[in-house]
DOROTI-952491 format. One line per field, with one value per residue (C-alpha): residue number from 0; x, y, z. Coordinates in nm, 4 decimals. Each point is the difference from the previous one (the first is absolute). Example, Ala and Ser with C-alpha at 12.3 -4.5 7.8 and 13.67 -1.06 7.14 Angstrom:
REM DOROTI-952491
num = (0  1)
X = (1.2300  0.1370)
Y = (-0.4500  0.3440)
Z = (0.7800  -0.0660)
END
This chain:
REM DOROTI-952491
num = (0  1  2  3  4  5  6  7  8  9  10  11  12  13  14  15  16  17  18  19  20  21  22  23  24  25  26  27  28  29  30  31  32  33  34  35  36  37  38  39  40  41  42  43  44  45  46  47  48  49  50  51  52  53  54  55  56  57  58  59  60  61  62  63  64  65  66  67  68  69  70  71  72  73  74  75  76  77  78  79  80  81  82  83  84  85  86  87  88  89  90  91  92  93  94  95  96  97  98  99  100  101  102  103  104  105  106  107  108  109  110  111  112  113  114  115  116  117  118  119  120  121  122  123  124  125  126  127  128  129  130  131  132  133  134  135  136  137  138  139  140  141  142  143  144  145  146  147  148  149  150  151  152  153  154  155  156  157  158  159  160  161  162  163  164  165  166  167  168  169  170  171  172  173  174  175  176  177  178  179  180  181  182  183  184  185  186  187  188  189  190  191  192  193  194  195  196  197  198  199  200  201  202  203  204  205  206  207  208  209  210  211  212  213  214  215  216  217  218  219  220  221  222  223  224  225  226  227  228  229  230  231  232  233  234  235  236  237  238  239  240  241  242  243  244  245  246  247  248  249  250  251  252  253  254  255  256  257  258  259  260  261  262  263  264  265  266  267  268  269  270  271  272  273  274  275  276  277  278  279  280  281  282  283  284  285  286  287  288  289  290  291  292  293  294  295  296  297  298  299  300  301  302  303  304  305  306  307  308  309  310  311  312  313  314  315  316  317  318  319  320  321  322  323  324  325  326  327  328  329  330  331  332  333  334  335  336  337  338  339  340  341  342  343  344  345  346  347  348  349  350  351  352  353  354  355  356  357  358  359  360  361  362  363  364  365  366  367  368  369  370  371  372  373  374  375  376  377  378  379  380  381  382  383  384  385  386  387  388  389  390  391  392  393  394  395  396  397  398  399  400  401  402  403  404  405  406  407  408  409  410  411  412  413  414  415  416  417  418  419  420  421  422  423  424  425  426  427  428  429  430  431  432  433  434  435  436  437  438  439  440  441  442  443  444  445  446  447  448  449  450  451  452  453  454  455  456  457  458  459  460  461  462  463  464  465  466  467  468  469  470)
X = (-1.1590  -0.0828  -0.2776  -0.2748  0.0885  0.3632  -0.0612  -0.1878  0.2498  0.2761  -0.2248  -0.0407  0.4164  -0.0891  -0.2158  0.2183  0.3161  -0.2320  -0.0805  0.3741  0.1340  -0.2702  0.1355  0.3831  -0.0564  -0.1487  0.2732  0.2382  -0.1504  0.0338  0.3207  0.1756  -0.2146  0.1556  0.3586  -0.0229  -0.1499  0.3125  0.2542  -0.1731  -0.1286  0.2435  -0.1706  -0.2050  -0.3408  0.0336  -0.1328  -0.1301  -0.3978  -0.1104  0.1834  -0.2510  -0.3002  0.2523  0.0975  -0.3426  -0.1057  0.3096  -0.1316  -0.3300  0.1439  0.2326  -0.2841  -0.2006  0.2234  0.1316  -0.3367  -0.0545  0.3257  -0.1375  0.2758  -0.2285  -0.0712  0.0865  0.3823  -0.0171  0.1583  0.0324  0.3645  0.1219  0.2023  -0.3861  -0.0678  0.2889  -0.0133  -0.3788  0.1126  0.2451  -0.2357  -0.2612  0.2363  0.0951  -0.3926  -0.0328  0.2960  -0.0969  -0.3604  0.1958  0.2069  -0.2985  -0.1557  0.3293  0.0321  -0.3907  -0.0044  0.3329  0.1580  0.3611  0.0908  -0.1384  0.1377  0.3367  0.0492  0.2771  -0.1764  -0.3046  0.2137  0.1544  -0.3424  -0.0891  0.2926  0.0451  -0.3944  0.0758  0.2759  -0.1687  -0.3407  0.2412  0.2294  -0.2912  -0.1586  0.2694  0.0709  -0.3412  -0.0420  0.3279  -0.1017  -0.3138  0.1920  0.2376  -0.2798  -0.1449  0.2979  0.0146  -0.3640  -0.1916  -0.3035  -0.0201  -0.2859  -0.1520  -0.1097  -0.1391  0.0376  -0.2854  0.1511  0.3280  0.0685  0.3068  -0.1562  -0.0386  0.3456  0.1773  -0.2212  0.1723  0.3582  -0.0873  -0.1062  0.3075  0.2389  -0.1619  -0.0460  -0.0038  -0.3161  -0.1899  -0.2054  0.0614  -0.1714  -0.1308  -0.1122  -0.1974  -0.3654  -0.0806  -0.2972  0.2199  -0.0561  0.3304  0.2304  -0.1525  0.2544  0.3256  0.2412  0.1176  0.3159  -0.0908  -0.3543  -0.2597  -0.3704  -0.1864  -0.3630  -0.2277  -0.3041  -0.1615  0.2707  0.0386  -0.2317  0.2166  0.3224  -0.1653  0.0479  0.4033  -0.0265  0.0539  -0.0636  -0.0485  0.1791  -0.1930  0.2697  -0.2209  -0.0163  -0.3252  -0.1474  0.0248  -0.1831  -0.3310  0.1011  0.0657  -0.3645  -0.0506  0.3473  -0.1149  -0.2956  0.2234  0.2550  -0.2957  -0.1012  0.3430  0.1204  0.2795  0.1226  0.0106  0.2343  0.0208  0.2972  -0.1835  0.2728  -0.1164  0.3417  -0.0790  -0.2249  0.0812  -0.0589  0.1401  -0.1803  -0.2677  -0.1001  -0.3018  -0.2888  -0.3583  -0.1787  -0.3530  -0.0345  0.1455  0.2764  0.2774  0.3748  0.1862  0.2334  0.1724  -0.0465  0.2657  0.1096  0.2747  -0.2319  -0.1047  0.0983  0.1899  0.2227  0.0820  0.0413  0.2437  0.1772  0.0400  0.1630  0.2233  0.1476  0.0124  0.1064  0.2464  0.1378  0.0405  0.1400  0.2634  0.1180  0.0848  0.1339  0.2315  0.2711  -0.0216  -0.0228  0.3319  0.1642  -0.0781  0.0599  0.3213  0.0647  -0.1055  0.2153  0.3044  -0.0742  -0.0943  0.0103  -0.2594  -0.2710  -0.1788  -0.3630  -0.1331  -0.2510  -0.2516  -0.3375  -0.3297  -0.3410  -0.1786  -0.3897  -0.2298  0.3551  0.1983  0.3526  0.2120  0.3663  0.0208  0.2754  0.2166  0.3168  0.2420  0.0401  0.1612  0.3009  -0.0133  -0.0866  -0.2290  -0.3259  -0.0857  -0.2486  -0.3195  0.0664  0.0316  0.1362  -0.2145  0.2256  0.0521  0.0852  0.3782  0.0475  0.3580  -0.0751  -0.0413  0.2906  0.0499  -0.1362  -0.3169  -0.1194  0.0209  -0.1940  -0.2871  -0.0078  -0.0979  -0.1851  0.2210  0.0536  -0.3468  0.0460  0.0395  -0.3164  -0.1211  0.1107  -0.2325  -0.2861  0.0694  0.0089  -0.3588  0.1052  -0.0299  -0.1612  0.1266  -0.2313  -0.1599  0.0572  0.3803  0.0995  0.1496  0.2477  -0.1681  0.1366  -0.1545  -0.3301  -0.0760  0.1035  -0.2774  -0.2589  0.0313  -0.0624  -0.2183  -0.3190  -0.0755  0.3805  0.0276  -0.3057  0.2471  0.1333  -0.3339  0.2025  0.3450  0.2164  0.1733  0.3261  -0.1705  -0.3505  -0.2485  0.1927  0.3482  -0.1237  -0.1479  0.3527  -0.0913  0.3127  0.3038  0.0298  -0.2888  0.0714  -0.3612  -0.2935  -0.1868  0.2298  -0.0658  -0.3734  0.0073  0.1603  -0.2526  -0.2566  0.1196  0.0786  -0.4057  -0.0623  0.1566  -0.1548  -0.3172  0.0658  0.1951  0.0028  0.2305  -0.0163  0.0867  0.2732  0.1901  -0.0637  0.2135  0.2197  0.0420  -0.0082  0.3117  0.2225  -0.0834  0.0664  0.3656  0.0735  -0.2199  -0.0724  0.0696  0.0298  0.2733  0.3131)
Y = (-2.8819  0.1824  -0.1911  0.2122  -0.1792  0.0996  0.3124  0.0682  -0.1654  0.2667  0.2915  -0.1316  0.0198  0.3615  -0.0453  -0.2811  0.2443  0.2568  -0.2304  -0.0934  0.3196  0.1127  -0.3134  0.0753  0.3759  -0.1450  -0.2487  0.2800  0.2149  -0.2997  -0.1376  0.3726  -0.0397  -0.3237  0.1149  0.2973  -0.1922  -0.2182  0.2842  0.2466  -0.2401  -0.1164  -0.3806  -0.1006  -0.0128  0.3256  0.2208  0.3667  -0.0550  0.2496  -0.1204  -0.2527  0.2909  0.2128  -0.2595  -0.1128  0.4178  0.0160  -0.3059  0.1548  0.3433  -0.1855  -0.2112  0.3078  0.2493  -0.2817  0.0026  0.3433  0.0228  -0.2780  -0.2508  -0.2781  0.0418  -0.1853  0.1147  -0.2108  0.2584  0.2731  0.1526  -0.1957  0.3135  0.1608  -0.2857  0.0255  0.4200  -0.0518  -0.2583  0.2416  0.3069  -0.2750  -0.1083  0.3308  0.0859  -0.3109  0.0384  0.3699  -0.1390  -0.2295  0.2562  0.2041  -0.2554  -0.0887  0.3831  0.0459  -0.3164  0.1118  -0.3332  0.1313  -0.1423  -0.3447  0.0275  0.1994  0.2015  -0.1768  -0.3349  0.1722  0.1586  -0.3445  -0.2236  0.2984  -0.0657  -0.3551  0.0223  0.1515  -0.2417  -0.2873  0.1181  0.1515  -0.3088  -0.2637  0.1899  0.0298  -0.3462  -0.0834  0.2557  -0.1297  -0.3473  0.1048  0.2011  -0.3040  -0.2096  0.1847  0.0616  -0.3678  0.0182  -0.0950  0.1760  0.1799  0.2010  -0.0795  0.3198  0.1517  0.3553  0.1540  0.2308  -0.0471  0.3751  0.1775  -0.0244  -0.4018  -0.0306  0.2279  -0.2143  -0.3494  0.1489  0.0468  -0.3333  -0.1467  0.2006  -0.0496  -0.4345  0.0617  0.1982  -0.3239  0.0895  -0.1624  0.1235  -0.2411  0.1962  0.3161  0.0413  0.3074  0.0822  0.0998  -0.2971  0.1591  -0.1167  -0.3549  -0.2726  0.2522  -0.0447  0.2490  -0.0811  -0.3549  0.0611  -0.0418  0.1972  -0.2726  0.1677  0.2373  0.0473  -0.2897  -0.2511  0.0511  -0.2416  -0.3413  0.2275  0.0619  -0.3366  0.0185  0.3510  0.1100  0.3704  0.2579  0.3212  0.2502  0.2268  0.2498  0.3539  0.1794  0.0009  -0.3612  -0.0909  -0.1291  -0.3405  -0.0005  -0.0651  -0.3435  -0.0875  0.0135  -0.1979  -0.2926  0.0560  -0.0851  -0.2718  -0.1513  0.1015  0.2279  0.2881  0.3378  0.2552  0.3309  0.2094  0.3300  0.1691  0.3357  0.1434  0.0705  0.2458  0.3556  -0.0863  0.1482  -0.2188  -0.2803  -0.1312  -0.0789  0.2033  0.0964  0.3292  0.0705  -0.3647  -0.1253  -0.1885  0.2124  -0.0487  0.3033  0.0733  0.2965  0.0996  0.0948  -0.1343  0.2177  0.3070  0.1115  -0.2210  -0.2601  0.2988  0.1008  -0.3571  -0.0439  0.2892  -0.0834  -0.3858  0.1654  0.2549  -0.2563  -0.2483  0.1510  0.2001  -0.3414  -0.1730  0.2696  -0.0075  -0.3597  -0.0235  0.2853  -0.1868  -0.2320  0.3456  0.1095  -0.3087  -0.0345  0.3871  -0.0707  -0.3405  0.1732  0.2946  -0.2476  -0.2449  0.2372  0.3602  0.1878  0.1133  -0.1913  0.0913  -0.0628  0.2507  -0.0304  0.1975  -0.2035  0.0376  0.0526  0.0683  0.1127  -0.0281  0.2759  -0.0674  -0.0552  -0.0778  -0.3811  -0.1006  -0.3319  -0.1065  -0.0450  -0.3135  0.0574  0.1610  0.3501  0.0206  0.2250  -0.0869  0.1068  0.3038  -0.0547  -0.3888  -0.2062  -0.3513  -0.2521  -0.1778  -0.3707  -0.3041  -0.0640  0.3673  0.0833  0.3832  -0.1480  0.0472  -0.3074  0.1218  0.1487  -0.3374  -0.1200  0.2996  -0.0527  -0.3818  0.0714  0.3882  0.1867  0.2200  0.1366  0.1146  0.3586  0.0276  -0.0152  0.3611  0.1031  -0.1867  0.2397  0.2973  -0.1171  -0.0702  -0.3928  -0.2374  -0.2919  -0.2249  0.0843  -0.0190  0.0042  0.3198  -0.0152  0.2202  0.2444  -0.1254  -0.3653  0.1688  0.2347  -0.3456  -0.2100  0.2644  -0.0017  -0.4271  -0.0572  0.1574  0.1365  -0.0109  0.3120  -0.0814  -0.1541  0.3586  0.0643  -0.0960  0.0588  -0.2653  -0.2223  -0.1559  -0.3412  -0.1170  -0.2592  -0.0973  -0.0212  -0.2262  -0.2134  -0.0085  0.2662  0.1957  0.0788  0.0352  -0.0116  -0.1327  -0.0211  0.2297  -0.3112  -0.0140  0.3495  -0.0459  -0.2443  0.1727  0.3244  -0.2661  -0.0686  0.3988  0.0420  -0.2935  0.1697  0.3572  -0.1036  -0.2621  0.1873  0.0050  0.0438  -0.3822  -0.0470  0.2347  -0.2305  -0.2849  0.1290  0.1293  -0.3127  -0.2420  0.2652  -0.1002  -0.3501  0.0642  0.1467  -0.3747  -0.2191  0.2480  -0.1715  0.3557  0.1413  0.0614)
Z = (-1.5069  0.3529  0.1179  0.2312  0.3075  -0.0607  -0.0575  0.3289  0.1901  -0.1671  0.0492  0.3959  0.0760  0.0490  0.3045  0.1398  -0.0439  0.1902  0.2667  0.0806  -0.0123  0.2660  0.1914  -0.0694  0.1422  0.2944  0.0386  -0.0334  0.2722  0.2362  -0.0891  0.0414  0.3399  0.0719  -0.0786  0.1917  0.3089  -0.0122  -0.0206  0.2627  0.2483  0.2886  -0.0925  -0.2653  0.1206  0.2416  -0.2689  0.1101  0.1250  -0.2150  -0.2887  -0.1369  -0.0201  -0.2128  -0.2414  -0.0554  -0.0703  -0.2327  -0.1718  -0.0464  -0.1125  -0.2548  -0.1719  0.0089  -0.1524  -0.2377  -0.1152  -0.1025  -0.1724  -0.2430  0.1245  -0.0373  -0.3646  -0.2891  -0.0935  -0.3434  -0.2692  0.2548  0.1320  0.3152  0.0958  0.0364  0.2457  0.2176  0.0145  0.1022  0.2661  0.1215  0.0361  0.1310  0.2811  0.1089  0.0050  0.2473  0.1863  0.0878  0.1169  0.2085  0.1492  0.1058  0.1532  0.2274  0.0618  0.0910  0.2346  0.1469  -0.0426  0.0023  0.3308  -0.1205  -0.3471  -0.0485  -0.3059  -0.1568  0.0057  -0.1410  -0.2922  -0.0052  -0.0564  -0.2706  -0.1778  0.0316  -0.1821  -0.3058  -0.0122  0.0267  -0.1915  -0.2950  -0.0035  -0.0104  -0.2926  -0.2389  0.0130  -0.0441  -0.2951  -0.1613  0.0283  -0.2235  -0.2456  -0.0079  -0.0915  -0.2397  -0.1919  -0.0767  -0.0926  0.2764  0.1104  -0.3115  -0.0968  -0.3760  -0.1491  -0.3299  -0.0846  -0.1773  -0.2297  -0.2053  -0.0644  0.1641  0.3716  -0.0134  -0.1704  0.2750  0.2479  -0.1682  -0.0092  0.4053  0.0918  -0.2051  0.1682  0.3362  0.0426  0.3796  -0.0177  -0.0701  -0.3255  -0.3176  -0.3320  -0.1872  -0.2915  -0.1557  -0.0646  -0.2035  -0.2108  -0.3381  -0.2258  -0.2154  0.2790  0.1151  -0.0034  0.0463  0.2228  0.2013  0.2515  -0.0532  0.0986  -0.2670  -0.0364  0.0983  -0.1942  0.1347  0.2606  -0.2105  0.0432  0.3730  0.1567  -0.0668  0.0804  0.3497  0.1203  -0.0582  0.1942  0.3786  -0.1017  -0.2945  -0.0098  -0.1752  -0.2030  -0.2078  -0.0451  0.1356  -0.3157  -0.0553  0.3366  -0.1657  -0.0011  0.3796  0.1066  -0.2097  0.1139  0.3797  -0.0598  -0.1672  0.2779  0.2494  -0.2001  0.0329  0.3381  -0.1044  0.1258  -0.2145  0.0747  -0.1877  -0.1334  -0.1529  -0.2515  0.1555  -0.0500  -0.3792  0.1309  0.1509  0.3514  0.3008  0.3026  -0.0845  0.3145  0.0778  0.2124  0.0768  -0.1099  0.0550  0.0809  -0.3294  -0.0316  -0.2165  -0.1351  0.0602  -0.3163  0.1007  0.3665  0.2170  0.3387  0.1620  0.1146  0.3330  0.2748  -0.2031  -0.0888  0.3230  0.1008  -0.2712  0.0512  0.3816  -0.0900  -0.2210  0.2683  0.2998  -0.1430  -0.2537  0.2971  0.1993  -0.3165  -0.0604  0.3690  -0.0290  -0.3348  0.0749  0.1051  -0.3382  -0.2160  0.1732  -0.0783  -0.3550  -0.0763  0.1429  -0.2333  -0.3003  0.0579  0.0552  -0.2826  -0.3154  -0.1075  -0.0242  0.2133  0.2601  -0.0390  -0.3417  -0.1100  -0.2631  -0.0771  -0.0057  -0.0431  0.3849  0.1218  -0.2510  -0.2537  0.1056  -0.0149  0.3192  0.0754  0.1367  0.1925  -0.0173  0.0727  -0.3151  -0.1415  -0.3357  -0.1159  -0.1069  -0.3622  -0.2880  -0.1637  -0.3161  -0.0345  0.0803  0.0408  0.3147  0.0080  0.2651  0.2574  -0.1215  0.2194  -0.1632  -0.0533  -0.0189  0.1243  0.3635  0.2594  0.1828  0.3057  -0.1925  -0.1013  0.3752  0.0670  -0.2890  0.1099  0.3470  -0.0983  0.2458  -0.2602  0.0570  0.3549  -0.0492  -0.1511  0.3720  -0.0125  -0.3348  0.2456  0.2866  -0.2603  -0.1268  -0.3512  0.0517  0.2171  0.1790  -0.2483  -0.3027  -0.3979  -0.0599  -0.2112  -0.3153  -0.1948  -0.1920  -0.2971  0.0150  0.1205  -0.3022  -0.1898  0.1833  0.0214  -0.3591  -0.0543  0.3299  0.0213  0.3556  0.1013  0.1555  0.2631  0.1838  0.1079  0.2116  0.2870  0.1130  -0.1046  0.2349  0.1056  -0.0311  -0.1484  -0.0766  -0.3507  0.1973  0.2623  -0.2791  -0.2080  -0.2080  -0.0227  -0.1770  -0.3794  -0.2005  -0.3225  -0.1632  -0.0241  0.1719  0.2792  0.0557  0.0122  0.2609  0.2063  -0.0567  0.1095  0.3408  0.0772  -0.1224  0.2051  0.3347  -0.0976  0.0385  0.2782  0.2283  0.3595  0.2979  0.0301  -0.3503  0.0356  0.2876  -0.1712  -0.3101  0.2587  0.1759  -0.3434  -0.1431  0.2975  -0.0793  -0.3677  0.0775  0.0440  -0.2471  -0.2693  -0.3101  -0.1731  0.2210  -0.1454)
END
């Protein structure tokens, strides 16, 4: 049994980790300043006169930008690639502020450009390295059973079972499900993936003494039990998280807003209108052209390698659904030997697919086969970031089995997306796997912002090296 004292010690670890991150971020900037002072100054102890002032300004800017980008939150159960993409963007913003101060105060004669650039890069190295060591250490301890939060799942339906499966797959998240609570008396005592249904709401009080959190995994129609649950949780000082199963409804956007002074839940509101659409188009055209110019040498080398290594076209073309469900032709580097599919059928690529060429297997593992889609972006048929387009045959299948599936086409499809950076890519073997991908696509659509897109782009680059699903 977990005592109340131990429970609060466990809960407070998030605050300790947050405090450690703040100190490490500040120290990272100081380490960078010391390293650059030693390397650039003619003798240690004789830095430029304006150096201490600029270091302080950079430290304040770094801590402020990191705070604004939610880098001092608890990352328990959240993807660390998201943390480091936020860190990279926040560091860039803090560095920009530092450079502007350096320029406005005319510090170039005192602090040379190469010294400033070296210092800012050293900051990123030390801050990122220290954070990586800290969080890898935390993950290692959690995998060994330390710093685990004990969780009761309220709702033993499909959503509750999916949550349990995910916690079992991710021991490093620091959450351990100790059992289910469900108001259906017929399933009391049932065992689901090794976890028992311990009872209903009336059986909850003694169970709360063993838990740190209760996760509510109910459909909207079953929310009547949430209010008494909150009262019980308050008495036992247990946190409650809500995982509403709203994806079973025909929704497009379900964000919270205010209308006429009343809080409202927006069930079907399109965000990609007006200025947002203009910003999205500008992002695609500017960044798409920049990435295409940078990737041009790589494109030419890959095209030549495909031509020399196997027979067939260099570019693979396929019809897919785009914006508003309109078909378009997508471009990819060919990764398979030329073959024929049965009429009206399309076989998904599998990890051990014998149709891959040796070069094609490497291209898929690195995602370089997707580079020609930069042309689709400049054509206005795709975006850099958005829901990945599926083959028309696959869409026809899933639209019949998943309610609201085609609503992901309310925006342009993307080269990368929120689902892909969360490792939801590759072959989908079950309806549930595609449903999870759809949930992430819908989350992206309803939470879109330019900053969100930039985070996904940076995370995509990180995932090229660390993705578990790249093959």
